[in-house]
N, CA, C and O of each residue as an XYZ file, in Angstrom:
388
protein
N      -8.369     12.631      2.180
C      -7.239     11.927      2.640
C      -7.815     10.506      3.227
O      -7.045      9.549      3.314
N      -9.041     10.403      3.583
C      -9.548      9.150      4.036
C      -9.554      8.119      2.952
O      -9.626      6.942      3.305
N      -9.486      8.410      1.661
C      -9.473      7.602      0.637
C      -8.066      6.591      0.730
O      -8.007      5.468      0.230
N      -7.076      7.195      1.407
C      -5.831      6.429      1.607
C      -5.780      5.588      2.798
O      -4.784      4.889      2.981
N      -6.808      5.582      3.675
C      -6.948      4.866      4.911
C      -6.764      3.417      4.556
O      -7.208      3.011      3.482
N      -6.173      2.651      5.342
C      -5.979      1.253      5.193
C      -5.136      0.719      4.200
O      -5.086     -0.491      3.979
N      -4.300      1.772      3.433
C      -3.338      1.302      2.374
C      -2.218      0.691      3.125
O      -1.869      1.214      4.184
N      -1.595     -0.416      2.656
C      -0.352     -0.922      3.243
C       0.586     -1.392      2.227
O       0.223     -1.983      1.210
N       1.786     -1.121      2.515
C       2.875     -1.440      1.653
C       4.156     -1.515      2.429
O       4.339     -0.841      3.442
N       5.140     -2.444      1.878
C       6.451     -2.440      2.598
C       7.257     -1.254      2.399
O       6.953     -0.384      1.584
N       8.288     -1.212      3.142
C       9.335     -0.042      2.906
C       9.840      0.036      1.567
O       9.887      1.128      1.000
N      10.281     -1.176      0.925
C      10.850     -1.235     -0.366
C       9.799     -0.944     -1.364
O      10.090     -0.296     -2.370
N       8.395     -1.446     -1.127
C       7.425     -0.968     -2.057
C       7.198      0.502     -1.992
O       6.935      1.131     -3.017
N       7.293      1.097     -0.780
C       7.190      2.642     -0.748
C       8.283      3.338     -1.631
O       8.042      4.315     -2.339
N       9.447      2.766     -1.523
C      10.652      3.348     -2.368
C      10.263      3.433     -3.827
O      10.502      4.446     -4.484
N       9.653      2.348     -4.343
C       9.239      2.160     -5.713
C       8.184      3.215     -5.926
O       8.261      4.026     -6.849
N       7.200      3.187     -5.056
C       6.036      4.052     -5.392
C       6.559      5.690     -5.463
O       6.268      6.509     -6.335
N       7.398      5.883     -4.294
C       7.907      7.199     -4.282
C       8.598      7.614     -5.546
O       8.541      8.774     -5.954
N       9.270      6.630     -6.183
C      10.223      6.869     -7.377
C       9.075      7.076     -8.587
O       9.322      7.931     -9.438
N       7.948      6.388     -8.673
C       6.984      6.623     -9.634
C       6.431      8.043     -9.539
O       6.331      8.774    -10.524
N       6.034      8.439     -8.146
C       5.415      9.684     -7.893
C       6.444     10.931     -7.692
O       6.138     11.998     -7.160
N       7.589     10.630     -8.164
C       8.717     11.650     -7.967
C       8.480     12.942     -8.380
O       9.030     13.871     -7.789
N       7.653     13.156     -9.419
C       7.392     14.596     -9.910
C       6.301     15.244     -9.008
O       6.059     16.447     -9.112
N       5.679     14.493     -8.170
C       4.532     15.119     -7.352
C       5.297     15.875     -6.045
O       5.977     15.215     -5.259
N       5.127     17.186     -5.919
C       5.753     17.825     -4.836
C       5.162     17.535     -3.526
O       5.829     17.698     -2.504
N       3.895     17.097     -3.489
C       3.236     16.738     -2.164
C       3.323     15.286     -1.813
O       2.926     14.932     -0.703
N       3.829     14.372     -2.698
C       3.992     13.028     -2.376
C       5.152     12.914     -1.176
O       6.223     13.513     -1.275
N       4.850     12.171     -0.162
C       5.841     12.042      0.951
C       7.231     11.466      0.183
O       7.177     10.617     -0.708
N       8.293     11.978      0.602
C       9.638     11.700      0.098
C      10.327     10.632      1.021
O      11.326     10.030      0.626
N       9.785     10.412      2.236
C      10.511      9.561      3.159
C       9.372      8.487      3.660
O       8.165      8.731      3.631
N       9.878      7.421      4.061
C       9.116      6.370      4.725
C       8.391      7.011      5.974
O       7.206      6.792      6.223
N       9.167      7.783      6.700
C       8.517      8.234      7.971
C       7.364      9.285      7.580
O       6.330      9.327      8.247
N       7.547     10.030      6.613
C       6.479     10.962      6.198
C       5.274     10.048      5.585
O       4.114     10.392      5.812
N       5.530      8.959      4.858
C       4.612      8.111      4.362
C       3.680      7.538      5.606
O       2.453      7.634      5.584
N       4.331      7.001      6.566
C       3.756      6.367      7.669
C       2.793      7.517      8.482
O       1.667      7.254      8.903
N       3.427      8.778      8.611
C       2.661      9.930      9.152
C       1.351     10.103      8.398
O       0.271     10.229      8.977
N       1.509     10.103      7.011
C       0.354     10.246      6.151
C      -0.694      9.260      6.335
O      -1.883      9.574      6.398
N      -0.227      7.960      6.429
C      -1.223      6.838      6.606
C      -1.803      6.935      7.968
O      -2.944      6.508      8.143
N      -1.089      7.487      9.016
C      -1.749      7.515     10.360
C      -2.923      8.677     10.243
O      -4.031      8.498     10.749
N      -2.601      9.791      9.583
C      -3.557     10.787      9.484
C      -4.872     10.306      8.594
O      -6.034     10.607      8.867
N      -4.486      9.581      7.590
C      -5.700      9.131      6.767
C      -6.471      8.189      7.584
O      -7.699      8.256      7.523
N      -5.880      7.272      8.382
C      -6.698      6.309      9.252
C      -7.542      7.149     10.338
O      -8.690      6.855     10.672
N      -6.906      8.090     10.768
C      -7.574      8.991     11.802
C      -8.697      9.576     11.282
O      -9.736      9.599     11.942
N      -8.607     10.181      9.889
C      -9.631     10.917      9.206
C     -10.787     10.095      9.011
O     -11.932     10.503      9.210
N     -10.471      8.839      8.590
C     -11.605      7.941      8.302
C     -12.424      7.553      9.563
O     -13.652      7.465      9.562
N     -11.611      7.323     10.660
C     -12.245      7.056     11.986
C     -13.119      8.224     12.491
O     -14.186      8.082     13.089
N     -12.487      9.485     12.153
C     -13.359     10.585     12.662
C     -14.536     10.813     11.933
O     -15.471     11.462     12.404
N     -14.548     10.217     10.583
C     -15.649     10.419      9.653
C     -16.737      9.314      9.882
O     -17.844      9.287      9.344
N     -16.211      8.376     10.807
C     -17.111      7.144     11.159
C     -16.988      6.054     10.135
O     -17.793      5.123     10.129
N     -16.048      6.133      9.306
C     -15.770      5.087      8.454
C     -14.747      4.000      8.766
O     -13.706      4.241      9.376
N     -15.049      2.934      8.372
C     -13.933      1.876      8.670
C     -12.937      1.804      7.542
O     -13.274      1.747      6.360
N     -11.691      1.811      7.972
C     -10.628      1.847      6.941
C     -10.553      0.401      6.319
O     -10.259     -0.582      7.000
N     -10.825      0.350      5.046
C     -10.832     -0.994      4.270
C      -9.341     -1.229      4.030
O      -8.708     -0.408      3.366
N      -8.734     -2.348      4.556
C      -7.357     -2.699      4.211
C      -7.302     -2.886      2.700
O      -8.235     -3.409      2.091
N      -6.147     -2.430      2.081
C      -5.820     -2.562      0.893
C      -4.352     -2.771      0.588
O      -3.630     -1.775      0.626
N      -3.811     -3.973      0.281
C      -2.416     -4.055     -0.016
C      -2.053     -3.384     -1.311
O      -2.537     -3.841     -2.347
N      -1.219     -2.306     -1.356
C      -0.966     -1.574     -2.453
C       0.232     -2.238     -3.188
O       1.259     -2.599     -2.612
N      -0.008     -2.361     -4.529
C       1.039     -2.906     -5.485
C       1.410     -1.792     -6.394
O       0.665     -1.394     -7.289
N       2.760     -1.228     -6.099
C       3.125     -0.151     -6.891
C       3.177     -0.382     -8.396
O       2.780      0.500     -9.158
N       3.659     -1.550     -8.853
C       3.657     -1.987    -10.250
C       2.189     -1.772    -10.919
O       2.016     -1.221    -12.006
N       1.199     -2.278    -10.120
C      -0.097     -2.255    -10.713
C      -0.754     -0.691    -10.729
O      -1.559     -0.294    -11.571
N      -0.284      0.000     -9.740
C      -0.698      1.432     -9.609
C      -0.091      1.977    -10.927
O      -0.816      2.570    -11.726
N       1.235      1.784    -11.166
C       1.771      2.420    -12.329
C       1.042      1.943    -13.702
O       0.726      2.796    -14.531
N       0.806      0.697    -13.905
C       0.078      0.269    -15.058
C      -1.203      0.951    -15.192
O      -1.598      1.284    -16.310
N      -1.943      1.206    -14.046
C      -3.381      1.824    -13.972
C      -3.071      3.229    -14.524
O      -3.772      3.698    -15.420
N      -2.027      3.910    -14.002
C      -1.749      5.264    -14.417
C      -1.421      5.391    -15.917
O      -1.768      6.391    -16.545
N      -0.758      4.383    -16.482
C      -0.404      4.395    -17.850
C      -1.662      4.143    -18.672
O      -1.833      4.838    -19.674
N      -2.535      3.241    -18.353
C      -3.766      2.806    -18.997
C      -4.653      4.138    -18.855
O      -5.308      4.379    -19.868
N      -4.780      4.901    -17.971
C      -5.670      5.998    -17.771
C      -4.904      7.270    -18.362
O      -5.536      8.313    -18.533
N      -3.622      7.194    -18.657
C      -2.841      8.373    -19.182
C      -2.867      9.503    -18.022
O      -3.162     10.676    -18.253
N      -2.544      9.034    -16.832
C      -2.497     10.047    -15.786
C      -1.004      9.871    -15.132
O      -0.402      8.798    -15.129
N      -0.505     11.083    -14.583
C       0.844     10.977    -13.956
C       0.725     10.450    -12.681
O      -0.146     10.899    -11.936
N       1.554      9.462    -12.273
C       1.512      9.068    -10.862
C       1.813     10.087     -9.839
O       2.850     10.749     -9.830
N       0.853     10.182     -8.972
C       0.950     11.241     -7.967
C      -0.095     10.855     -6.652
O      -0.898      9.923     -6.694
N       0.052     11.585     -5.720
C      -0.894     11.351     -4.653
C      -2.392     11.377     -5.024
O      -3.172     10.538     -4.572
N      -2.750     12.309     -5.813
C      -4.144     12.386     -6.231
C      -4.490     11.218     -7.017
O      -5.592     10.697     -6.842
N      -3.635     10.728     -7.903
C      -3.890      9.444     -8.565
C      -3.916      8.226     -7.754
O      -4.642      7.259     -7.987
N      -3.108      8.324     -6.816
C      -3.187      7.176     -5.753
C      -4.500      7.004     -5.052
O      -4.998      5.906     -4.806
N      -5.043      8.195     -4.737
C      -6.405      8.205     -4.093
C      -7.361      7.704     -5.062
O      -8.148      6.810     -4.749
N      -7.344      8.221     -6.217
C      -8.274      7.571     -7.201
C      -8.178      6.121     -7.588
O      -9.158      5.440     -7.889
N      -6.944      5.693     -7.561
C      -6.623      4.276     -7.629
C      -7.172      3.482     -6.560
O      -7.812      2.458     -6.799
N      -6.947      3.913     -5.361
C      -7.565      3.201     -4.112
C      -9.088      3.197     -4.211
O      -9.680      2.175     -3.865
N      -9.732      4.190     -4.628
C     -11.201      4.087     -4.749
C     -11.552      3.201     -5.912
O     -12.557      2.497     -5.812
N     -10.810      3.164     -7.029
C     -11.117      2.348     -8.046
C     -10.976      0.903     -7.710
O     -11.888      0.146     -8.042
N      -9.975      0.460     -7.112
C      -9.640     -0.819     -6.717
C     -10.650     -1.353     -5.605
O     -11.141     -2.478     -5.701
N     -10.910     -0.581     -4.653
C     -11.942     -0.870     -3.691
C     -13.378     -0.998     -4.298
O     -14.140     -1.887     -3.918
N     -13.681     -0.201     -5.131
C     -14.979     -0.202     -5.781
C     -15.177     -1.486     -6.547
O     -16.249     -2.090     -6.507
N     -14.048     -1.935     -7.305
C     -14.009     -3.184     -8.112
C     -14.113     -4.321     -7.009
O     -15.032     -5.129     -7.150
N     -13.334     -4.450     -6.021
C     -13.374     -5.375     -4.907
C     -14.751     -5.605     -4.323
O     -15.185     -6.723     -4.046
N     -15.472     -4.361     -4.138
C     -16.701     -4.506     -3.553
C     -17.776     -5.111     -4.509
O     -18.676     -5.856     -4.119
N     -17.591     -4.717     -5.794
C     -18.442     -5.144     -6.781
C     -18.201     -6.657     -6.948
O     -19.185     -7.386     -7.076
N     -17.083     -7.127     -6.954
C     -16.857     -8.578     -7.027
C     -17.364     -9.293     -5.813
O     -17.994    -10.347     -5.894
N     -17.098     -8.743     -4.774
C     -17.684     -9.379     -3.509
C     -19.246     -9.588     -3.506
O     -19.777    -10.635     -3.136
N     -19.883     -8.543     -3.934
C     -21.378     -8.491     -4.050
C     -21.815     -9.368     -4.954
O     -22.935     -9.852     -4.793
N     -21.021     -9.745     -6.078
C     -21.411    -10.684     -7.163
C     -21.098    -12.175     -6.660
O     -21.526    -13.147     -7.283
N     -20.370    -12.294     -5.564
C     -19.874    -13.706     -5.120
C     -18.671    -14.164     -5.584
O     -18.360    -15.337     -5.378
N     -17.855    -13.324     -6.255
C     -16.614    -13.659     -6.683
C     -15.398    -13.724     -5.719
O     -14.286    -14.033     -6.147
Protein backbone atom coordinates (compact mmCIF):
# COMPACT_ATOMS: atom_id res chain seq x y z
CA UNK A 1 0.00 0.00 0.00
CA UNK A 2 2.82 2.44 0.71
CA UNK A 3 3.59 2.46 -3.04
CA UNK A 4 0.45 4.57 -3.42
CA UNK A 5 1.53 7.13 -0.81
CA UNK A 6 1.75 10.65 -2.16
CA UNK A 7 -0.43 10.08 -5.23
CA UNK A 8 -2.57 13.09 -6.02
CA UNK A 9 -5.36 13.65 -8.48
CA UNK A 10 -8.51 15.71 -8.73
CA UNK A 11 -12.00 14.38 -8.19
CA UNK A 12 -12.67 14.40 -11.96
CA UNK A 13 -9.38 12.60 -12.61
CA UNK A 14 -10.42 10.02 -10.01
CA UNK A 15 -13.68 9.45 -11.91
CA UNK A 16 -11.67 8.74 -15.08
CA UNK A 17 -9.26 6.45 -13.23
CA UNK A 18 -12.15 4.60 -11.60
CA UNK A 19 -13.71 4.06 -15.04
CA UNK A 20 -10.41 2.64 -16.36
CA UNK A 21 -10.17 0.32 -13.33
CA UNK A 22 -13.85 -0.62 -13.35
CA UNK A 23 -13.20 -4.35 -13.71
CA UNK A 24 -11.09 -4.39 -10.52
CA UNK A 25 -13.29 -5.45 -7.61
CA UNK A 26 -10.95 -3.91 -5.02
CA UNK A 27 -10.45 -0.53 -6.69
CA UNK A 28 -12.23 2.20 -4.68
CA UNK A 29 -15.54 3.01 -6.36
CA UNK A 30 -16.06 6.40 -4.71
CA UNK A 31 -13.99 9.52 -4.13
CA UNK A 32 -14.44 9.05 -0.37
CA UNK A 33 -13.03 5.51 -0.53
CA UNK A 34 -10.16 6.78 -2.68
CA UNK A 35 -9.23 9.46 -0.15
CA UNK A 36 -9.44 6.86 2.65
CA UNK A 37 -7.08 4.61 0.67
CA UNK A 38 -4.65 7.50 0.15
CA UNK A 39 -4.75 8.31 3.89
CA UNK A 40 -3.98 4.67 4.75
CA UNK A 41 -1.18 4.58 2.15
CA UNK A 42 0.39 7.74 3.56
CA UNK A 43 0.11 6.37 7.11
CA UNK A 44 1.69 3.06 6.03
CA UNK A 45 4.61 4.91 4.44
CA UNK A 46 5.08 7.03 7.56
CA UNK A 47 4.92 3.94 9.80
CA UNK A 48 7.60 2.31 7.66
CA UNK A 49 9.78 5.40 8.05
CA UNK A 50 9.39 6.32 4.40
CA UNK A 51 8.79 9.79 3.08
CA UNK A 52 5.81 9.79 0.75
CA UNK A 53 7.09 11.06 -2.56
CA UNK A 54 4.43 13.29 -4.16
CA UNK A 55 3.30 12.14 -7.59
CA UNK A 56 0.65 13.86 -9.67
CA UNK A 57 -1.26 11.02 -11.28
CA UNK A 58 -2.36 11.29 -14.90
CA UNK A 59 -5.09 8.72 -15.62
CA UNK A 60 -4.57 8.91 -19.43
CA UNK A 61 -0.83 8.28 -19.01
CA UNK A 62 -1.59 5.38 -16.67
CA UNK A 63 -3.97 3.91 -19.24
CA UNK A 64 -1.35 4.25 -22.00
CA UNK A 65 1.21 2.55 -19.74
CA UNK A 66 -1.22 -0.33 -19.17
CA UNK A 67 -1.80 -0.67 -22.91
CA UNK A 68 1.96 -0.68 -23.63
CA UNK A 69 2.58 -3.35 -20.98
CA UNK A 70 -0.59 -5.27 -21.87
CA UNK A 71 -1.93 -5.20 -18.33
CA UNK A 72 -5.48 -4.58 -17.19
CA UNK A 73 -5.87 -1.26 -15.36
CA UNK A 74 -6.36 -2.10 -11.69
CA UNK A 75 -5.07 -1.18 -8.25
CA UNK A 76 -2.08 -3.53 -8.54
CA UNK A 77 -1.20 -2.04 -11.93
CA UNK A 78 -1.49 1.44 -10.40
CA UNK A 79 1.01 0.46 -7.71
CA UNK A 80 3.42 -0.84 -10.36
CA UNK A 81 2.91 2.31 -12.42
CA UNK A 82 3.68 4.54 -9.42
CA UNK A 83 6.87 2.58 -8.73
CA UNK A 84 7.86 2.76 -12.40
CA UNK A 85 7.27 6.51 -12.69
CA UNK A 86 9.07 7.29 -9.44
CA UNK A 87 12.00 5.09 -10.45
CA UNK A 88 12.28 6.95 -13.75
CA UNK A 89 11.98 10.35 -12.04
CA UNK A 90 14.67 9.34 -9.56
CA UNK A 91 16.97 8.17 -12.36
CA UNK A 92 16.38 11.39 -14.31
CA UNK A 93 17.09 13.45 -11.18
CA UNK A 94 20.34 11.61 -10.45
CA UNK A 95 21.44 12.20 -14.05
CA UNK A 96 20.74 15.90 -13.68
CA UNK A 97 17.75 16.06 -16.04
